[in-house]
C-alpha positions as CSV (number, residue, x, y, z in Angstrom):
1,X,85.3,141.4,119.0
2,X,83.6,138.6,121.2
3,X,80.5,138.8,119.1
4,X,82.6,138.5,115.6
5,X,84.6,135.6,116.9
6,X,81.4,133.9,118.2
7,X,79.8,134.7,114.7
8,X,82.7,133.0,112.9
9,X,82.7,129.8,114.9
10,X,79.0,129.3,115.6
11,X,77.8,126.1,114.5
12,X,74.0,125.6,114.1
13,X,72.8,122.4,115.9
14,X,68.8,122.6,115.0
15,X,67.9,118.9,114.6
16,X,69.2,116.6,117.3
17,X,68.4,118.9,120.1
18,X,64.9,119.8,118.6
19,X,63.8,116.3,117.8
20,X,64.8,114.6,121.0
21,X,62.9,117.5,123.1
22,X,59.9,117.1,120.9
23,X,59.9,113.0,121.1
24,X,60.6,113.3,124.8
25,X,57.3,115.1,125.4
26,X,55.2,113.0,122.9
27,X,56.1,109.6,124.1
28,X,53.3,107.1,124.7
29,X,51.9,106.9,128.1
30,X,51.7,103.2,129.2
31,X,53.8,103.2,132.3
32,X,52.7,105.3,135.2
33,X,55.8,107.3,137.1
34,X,56.5,105.5,140.5
35,X,57.7,108.7,142.2
36,X,57.6,112.4,141.5
37,X,60.6,114.1,140.4
38,X,62.5,116.4,142.6
39,X,61.9,120.1,141.9
40,X,64.8,121.4,139.6
41,X,67.1,123.8,140.7
42,X,66.5,127.3,139.3
43,X,68.3,127.6,136.0
44,X,68.8,131.4,135.9
45,X,68.7,133.6,139.1
46,X,67.1,136.9,137.9
47,X,68.7,140.3,138.7
48,X,67.1,142.9,140.8
49,X,63.9,144.1,138.7
50,X,63.8,147.7,137.7
51,X,60.7,149.5,136.9
52,X,59.6,148.9,133.2
53,X,57.0,150.1,131.0
54,X,56.9,147.1,128.8
55,X,54.3,144.4,129.1
56,X,54.3,141.0,127.9
57,X,51.3,141.2,125.3
58,X,51.7,137.5,124.1
59,X,49.4,135.0,125.4
60,X,50.3,132.8,128.3
61,X,47.9,130.0,128.9
62,X,48.7,127.0,131.3
63,X,50.3,124.3,129.3
64,X,49.0,120.6,129.6
65,X,50.8,117.6,127.8
66,X,48.7,115.3,125.5
67,X,49.0,111.9,125.8
68,X,48.7,109.3,123.1
69,X,47.5,106.5,125.1
70,X,44.2,106.5,126.8
71,X,43.4,106.1,130.3
72,X,40.8,103.4,130.2
73,X,39.6,103.9,133.6
74,X,38.5,107.4,132.9
75,X,36.1,106.4,129.9
76,X,32.9,106.8,132.0
77,X,34.2,109.4,134.4
78,X,37.0,112.1,133.9
79,X,38.4,114.1,136.8
80,X,39.8,117.1,134.9
81,X,39.0,119.0,131.9
82,X,41.3,119.9,129.1
83,X,42.6,123.4,129.0
84,X,40.7,125.7,126.5
85,X,43.0,127.9,124.0
86,X,43.4,131.4,125.3
87,X,42.5,134.1,122.7
88,X,45.3,136.4,121.4
89,X,44.8,140.0,122.5
90,X,45.1,142.2,119.4
91,X,47.4,145.3,120.0
92,X,45.9,148.9,120.3
93,X,47.0,151.1,117.1
94,X,46.5,154.2,118.8
95,X,49.2,152.7,121.6
96,X,51.6,151.7,118.8
97,X,51.4,155.3,117.4
98,X,52.0,156.8,120.7
99,X,54.8,154.5,121.6
100,X,56.5,155.2,118.1
101,X,56.3,158.9,118.8
102,X,57.9,158.6,122.1
103,X,60.7,156.3,120.8
104,X,61.5,158.9,117.9
105,X,61.8,161.6,120.4
106,X,64.3,159.6,123.0
107,X,66.3,158.4,120.2
108,X,67.0,162.1,119.1
109,X,68.1,162.6,122.8
110,X,70.3,159.6,123.2
111,X,72.0,159.9,119.7
112,X,73.5,162.9,120.7
113,X,74.9,161.7,123.8
114,X,78.8,161.2,124.1
115,X,80.6,158.6,126.3
116,X,81.4,160.4,129.6
117,X,84.0,159.5,132.1
118,X,81.9,160.7,135.1
119,X,80.1,158.0,137.1
120,X,77.1,160.4,137.8
121,X,76.9,161.1,134.1
122,X,77.1,157.4,133.1
123,X,74.2,156.7,135.5
124,X,72.1,159.5,133.8
125,X,72.7,158.2,130.5
126,X,72.1,154.8,131.7
127,X,68.5,155.8,132.8
128,X,67.8,157.5,129.6
129,X,68.9,154.4,127.5
130,X,67.1,152.0,129.9
131,X,63.8,154.1,129.3
132,X,64.3,153.8,125.9
133,X,64.6,150.2,125.6
134,X,61.6,149.6,127.7
135,X,59.7,151.7,125.1
136,X,61.2,149.7,122.3
137,X,60.6,146.2,124.1
138,X,56.8,147.0,124.9
139,X,56.5,148.4,121.1
140,X,58.1,145.3,119.6
141,X,56.1,142.8,122.0
142,X,52.8,144.6,120.6
143,X,53.9,144.0,117.0
144,X,54.8,140.5,118.0
145,X,51.5,139.9,119.5
146,X,49.9,141.3,116.3
147,X,51.9,138.8,114.3
148,X,50.8,135.9,116.4
149,X,47.3,136.8,116.3
150,X,47.6,137.3,112.4
151,X,49.2,133.7,112.0
152,X,46.1,132.2,114.1
153,X,43.4,133.8,112.2
154,X,45.0,133.3,109.0
155,X,45.2,129.4,109.9
156,X,41.7,129.3,111.2
157,X,40.5,130.7,108.0
158,X,41.6,127.4,106.2
159,X,41.5,124.7,108.8
160,X,39.0,124.1,111.7
161,X,40.3,122.6,114.9
162,X,38.6,119.4,116.0
163,X,35.7,120.0,118.4
164,X,32.7,118.4,119.8
165,X,29.5,119.8,121.0
166,X,28.1,118.9,124.3
167,X,24.5,118.0,124.0
168,X,23.7,119.2,127.4
169,X,25.1,122.6,127.6
170,X,25.8,123.0,123.8
171,X,29.2,124.4,124.3
172,X,32.1,123.1,122.1
173,X,35.3,121.5,123.2
174,X,38.6,121.0,121.5
175,X,39.8,117.5,121.3
176,X,43.3,117.8,122.9
177,X,43.4,114.3,124.4
178,X,41.3,111.2,125.1
179,X,40.1,112.8,128.3
180,X,38.7,116.0,126.4
181,X,35.1,114.7,126.5
182,X,33.5,112.1,128.8
183,X,32.4,109.2,126.4
184,X,29.8,106.6,127.1
185,X,29.9,103.1,126.0
186,X,26.4,102.4,125.8
187,X,25.4,104.7,122.7
188,X,28.9,106.1,121.7
189,X,27.7,109.7,122.8
190,X,29.8,112.1,124.8
191,X,29.5,115.3,127.0
192,X,31.8,117.8,128.2
193,X,33.8,117.0,131.5
194,X,31.9,119.9,133.5
195,X,28.4,118.7,132.7
196,X,29.4,114.9,133.4
197,X,30.9,115.9,136.8
198,X,28.0,118.2,137.7
199,X,25.4,115.6,137.0
200,X,27.1,112.7,138.8
201,X,25.6,110.4,136.4
202,X,24.4,107.1,137.3
203,X,22.8,106.3,133.8
204,X,23.5,107.7,130.5
205,X,22.3,111.2,130.1
206,X,21.8,110.6,126.4
207,X,20.2,107.3,125.8
208,X,19.1,106.8,129.2
209,X,20.5,103.3,129.5
210,X,22.8,102.0,132.5
211,X,26.3,101.9,132.2
212,X,27.9,98.8,131.2
213,X,29.9,96.8,133.6
214,X,33.6,96.5,133.4
215,X,33.3,93.1,131.8
216,X,30.6,94.3,129.3
217,X,33.0,97.5,128.4
218,X,35.2,95.8,125.9
219,X,32.2,94.4,124.0
220,X,30.6,97.5,123.9
221,X,33.6,99.2,122.7
222,X,34.2,96.6,119.9
223,X,30.6,97.2,118.7
224,X,31.1,101.0,118.6
225,X,34.5,100.6,116.8
226,X,32.9,98.3,114.2
227,X,30.2,100.9,113.8
228,X,32.7,103.5,112.9
229,X,32.8,105.6,116.1
230,X,36.2,107.0,115.9
231,X,37.3,107.6,119.6
232,X,36.3,103.8,120.3
233,X,38.4,102.6,117.2
234,X,41.3,104.6,118.6
235,X,41.0,103.3,122.2
236,X,40.6,99.7,120.6
237,X,43.9,100.2,118.6
238,X,45.5,101.1,122.0
239,X,44.3,98.2,123.4
240,X,45.9,95.8,121.0
241,X,49.2,97.9,120.9
242,X,49.6,97.9,124.8
243,X,47.9,94.8,125.7
244,X,45.4,96.2,128.0
245,X,41.8,95.8,128.5
246,X,42.2,92.0,128.2
247,X,43.5,92.4,124.8
248,X,46.5,90.6,123.5
249,X,49.3,92.7,122.0
250,X,48.9,92.6,118.2
251,X,50.6,95.6,116.3
252,X,48.9,94.5,112.9
253,X,45.6,94.8,114.4
254,X,46.5,98.1,116.2
255,X,47.8,99.6,113.0
256,X,44.6,98.5,111.3
257,X,42.3,100.3,114.0
258,X,44.7,103.3,113.9
259,X,44.1,103.6,110.3
260,X,40.4,103.1,110.4
261,X,40.3,106.1,113.1
262,X,42.6,108.1,110.8
263,X,40.4,107.7,108.1
264,X,37.7,109.5,110.1
265,X,40.1,112.2,110.8
266,X,40.4,111.4,114.5
267,X,43.2,113.8,115.6
268,X,44.6,111.5,118.3
269,X,44.8,108.5,115.8
270,X,46.5,110.7,113.2
271,X,48.9,111.7,115.5
272,X,49.6,108.2,116.8
273,X,49.8,106.8,113.4
274,X,52.2,109.6,112.3
275,X,54.6,109.1,115.3
276,X,54.6,105.5,114.4
277,X,56.1,106.2,110.8
278,X,58.3,109.2,112.3
279,X,60.0,106.9,115.0
280,X,59.8,103.6,113.2
281,X,57.7,101.8,115.7
282,X,54.4,99.8,115.9
283,X,56.0,97.5,113.2
284,X,56.1,100.2,110.6
285,X,59.1,101.3,108.6
286,X,60.5,104.7,109.5
287,X,59.2,107.1,107.0
288,X,59.3,110.9,107.3
289,X,57.5,111.3,104.1
290,X,54.6,108.9,105.1
291,X,54.7,110.5,108.8
292,X,54.4,114.2,107.5
293,X,51.0,114.3,106.1
294,X,49.5,112.6,109.1
295,X,50.9,114.7,111.6
296,X,50.1,117.8,109.6
297,X,46.5,116.8,109.5
298,X,46.4,116.2,113.3
299,X,48.3,119.7,113.4
300,X,45.6,121.4,111.5
301,X,43.0,119.8,113.6
302,X,44.6,121.6,116.7
303,X,47.0,119.1,118.2
304,X,49.7,121.4,119.6
305,X,52.2,118.5,120.1
306,X,52.1,117.9,116.2
307,X,52.1,121.5,115.1
308,X,55.8,121.6,117.1
309,X,56.7,118.4,115.2
310,X,55.4,119.7,111.8
311,X,57.1,123.1,112.4
312,X,60.2,120.9,113.1
313,X,59.7,119.1,109.9
314,X,59.3,122.1,107.7
315,X,62.3,123.8,109.3
316,X,64.7,121.0,108.7
317,X,63.3,119.5,105.5
318,X,62.2,116.1,107.0
319,X,59.8,114.6,104.7
320,X,58.7,117.9,102.9
321,X,60.6,120.6,101.2
322,X,62.3,122.6,103.5
323,X,60.1,126.1,104.4
324,X,61.1,128.5,107.1
325,X,57.8,130.4,106.6
326,X,55.7,127.3,107.4
327,X,58.1,126.2,110.1
328,X,57.5,129.5,111.7
329,X,53.7,129.4,111.3
330,X,53.4,126.2,113.1
331,X,55.5,126.8,115.8
332,X,53.7,130.1,116.4
333,X,50.4,128.1,116.3
334,X,51.9,125.6,119.0
335,X,53.2,128.7,121.1
336,X,49.5,130.4,120.8
337,X,48.2,127.1,122.4
338,X,50.4,127.3,125.5
339,X,52.7,124.2,123.9
340,X,55.8,126.0,124.8
341,X,58.7,123.5,125.7
342,X,60.0,123.6,122.2
343,X,58.1,126.3,120.3
344,X,59.5,129.0,122.5
345,X,63.2,127.8,122.1
346,X,62.7,127.5,118.3
347,X,61.0,131.0,118.0
348,X,63.7,132.6,119.9
349,X,66.4,131.0,117.8
350,X,64.7,131.9,114.7
351,X,64.7,135.6,115.7
352,X,67.9,135.4,116.9
353,X,69.4,133.9,113.7
354,X,67.2,136.3,111.7
355,X,65.9,133.4,109.6
356,X,64.5,134.7,106.1
357,X,60.5,134.1,105.8
358,X,58.1,135.0,103.2
359,X,57.2,138.6,103.4
360,X,60.3,139.8,105.3
361,X,63.1,141.0,102.9
362,X,65.7,141.2,105.7
363,X,64.4,137.9,107.4
364,X,63.0,138.0,111.0
365,X,65.2,140.7,112.9
366,X,64.5,141.4,116.8
367,X,66.8,140.5,119.7
368,X,64.2,141.5,122.0
369,X,61.7,139.1,120.7
370,X,64.4,136.6,120.6
371,X,65.0,137.2,124.4
372,X,61.2,137.2,125.0
373,X,60.9,133.6,123.7
374,X,64.3,132.3,125.1
375,X,63.6,133.4,128.5
376,X,60.8,130.7,128.7
377,X,62.9,127.3,128.4
378,X,65.8,128.9,130.4
379,X,63.4,130.0,133.4
380,X,61.8,126.6,133.4
381,X,65.2,124.8,133.4
382,X,64.5,122.6,130.6
383,X,67.7,121.2,130.5
384,X,68.3,122.9,127.0
385,X,71.8,124.5,126.9
386,X,71.3,125.6,123.4
387,X,68.7,127.8,124.9
388,X,71.0,129.2,127.6
389,X,73.8,129.6,124.9
390,X,71.6,131.6,122.6
391,X,70.1,133.9,125.4
392,X,73.4,134.6,126.5
393,X,74.4,135.5,123.2
394,X,71.3,137.8,122.8
395,X,71.8,139.6,126.0
396,X,75.2,140.5,124.6
397,X,73.9,141.8,121.3
398,X,71.0,143.7,123.2
399,X,73.4,145.3,125.5
400,X,75.4,146.5,122.3
401,X,72.2,147.7,120.7
402,X,70.6,149.3,123.4
403,X,73.5,151.1,125.2
404,X,75.6,151.8,122.4
405,X,78.5,149.6,123.7
406,X,78.4,151.4,127.3
407,X,78.6,148.8,130.0
408,X,77.1,151.0,132.6
409,X,76.7,149.6,136.3
410,X,73.1,148.9,137.1
411,X,72.3,148.0,133.4
412,X,74.9,145.5,132.5
413,X,74.1,142.1,131.2
414,X,77.8,140.9,131.5
415,X,77.4,139.0,135.0
416,X,74.1,137.1,133.7
417,X,75.5,136.1,130.4
418,X,78.7,134.9,132.2
419,X,76.1,132.8,134.2
420,X,74.3,131.4,131.1
421,X,77.3,130.4,129.3
422,X,78.8,128.8,132.3
423,X,75.6,126.8,132.7
424,X,75.7,125.8,129.0
425,X,79.3,124.8,129.2
426,X,78.8,122.5,132.0
427,X,76.0,120.7,130.3
428,X,78.2,120.2,127.3
429,X,77.9,123.0,124.9
430,X,81.3,123.5,123.1
431,X,80.3,127.0,121.7
432,X,79.5,128.3,125.2
433,X,82.8,126.7,126.5
434,X,84.7,128.8,123.9
435,X,82.7,131.9,124.5
436,X,83.6,131.7,128.4
437,X,87.4,131.6,127.5
438,X,86.9,134.5,125.2
439,X,84.6,136.8,127.5
440,X,87.2,136.2,130.6
441,X,90.2,136.9,128.4
442,X,88.4,140.0,127.2
443,X,87.0,141.4,130.6
444,X,90.1,140.4,132.9
445,X,92.2,142.9,130.8
446,X,90.6,146.1,132.4
447,X,89.2,147.2,135.6
448,X,85.5,147.4,135.5
449,X,85.5,150.7,137.6
450,X,88.4,153.0,136.4
451,X,89.3,151.2,133.1
452,X,92.9,150.8,133.8
453,X,94.5,148.3,131.7
454,X,95.8,145.2,133.6
455,X,99.1,145.3,131.6
456,X,99.9,148.7,133.2
457,X,99.4,147.5,136.6
458,X,101.9,145.5,139.0
459,X,99.6,143.0,140.0
460,X,96.7,141.0,138.3
461,X,93.2,142.2,138.4
462,X,90.9,140.6,141.3
463,X,87.7,139.1,140.3
464,X,84.2,139.5,142.0
465,X,83.9,136.2,143.8
466,X,80.0,136.1,143.1
467,X,79.5,136.5,139.7
468,X,83.0,136.0,138.5
469,X,82.2,138.3,135.4
470,X,84.1,141.6,136.2
471,X,87.7,142.5,137.4
472,X,89.1,145.3,139.7
473,X,92.4,146.8,140.3
474,X,91.7,147.2,143.9
475,X,89.1,147.2,146.9
476,X,88.3,150.8,146.5
477,X,87.2,150.2,142.6
478,X,85.3,147.0,143.8
479,X,83.4,149.1,146.5
480,X,82.5,152.0,144.3
481,X,81.4,149.6,141.3
482,X,79.1,148.0,143.7
483,X,77.3,151.2,145.0
484,X,77.1,152.6,141.2
485,X,74.9,149.4,140.4
486,X,77.0,146.2,140.2
487,X,74.8,144.9,143.2
488,X,71.8,145.1,140.7
489,X,73.6,143.2,138.1
490,X,75.7,140.6,140.2
491,X,74.2,137.1,140.0
492,X,75.8,134.0,141.4
493,X,77.7,132.0,138.9
């Protein structure tokens, strides 16, 4: 009843939340933060862990936010190297086949189980259902890892990420931000960060000239830009846009140099110019149509932020024909590079809503994969109330799928679902507010232990004060329910 009611009234709120979160990440860095933010309060307390055979097979590289604006003080010497892309691990076909056999065998056993009134028998059934759920989760995560790997490989067949080769160690470095390589103003060359730090350079390792002074730096940079060096053109553009390095603020000149660097397919210039059109800044009129090809070019060159934004534009039809398949592809690419803040939420939402894509007649369909992706933004406390709402709905549907509608103590998702819905409601999510009302009306009608109807009792049922998600007819039922497994499920709400 609760799921049907939610399905009838659920309103999709894609574009506003998605665009705001993406743009919050890719704003231009011009003002240094004066103080560190306080550590956020944990968003979702985790219940007591159970032994699980499932493992996360998807890539989980550390995420680092790109910056459009250069840090001009680090042109000569860079302190940190950009993160490298982590390879996606291909699933073992033999393991997939083995899991499929185990799942089929366990489904035959669980399908014949009937609902028992005995607490001990229900606990035994819960253990069997949980073992099956773990096997299915591992199997589906392996398949999802295979899908991610396939998307990355197919994309790289047609597009090459922007990389530069270090002339010292001959290793290639992907260009993700202005500090990906250590550039030299004397000759315009560059080395990787590692080589620049190891050598502790006093002069240029490429042309052997002395490094220019701070006064000479701008003159050298202008000469390189006029000579057609893309990174120098991009930095000159940033100087005019922000008024740094003794440059006056001149948006027209900034756009001119951005366009020159973009013609050389410099990913940071493509990204900057595309964002100006997307947001209507830099003296340019807002135009999704003009922004899209620039942002897509940067995304194809490997910019993870642009991959998220291009996925969003495909998904909502901004500046391009709406295409869910392409949206899924670019969100997957961003996720594979560790850009997870928006891609995880959108992938989870797409799997939850079973969005139709090419090659899938019934659309994406896996609440387990939706849960896997949605746990990310909820666990990081990103302030995305939609993620809390969708994860709560996912947990409810998963419980119905995995335990055949049985609410078994020790395996119940009801307390955590209440926590997520209340959190989303506190942050202004109207759908979550209505869900909390419906859930409370449903669960307060029966005792969670003995199943007695509240209408047949002389007094109202008493609620668990910790999770506020289950009701009891008396202390005896509450104590028994705690021993049976509620102590595992209960979370403070």
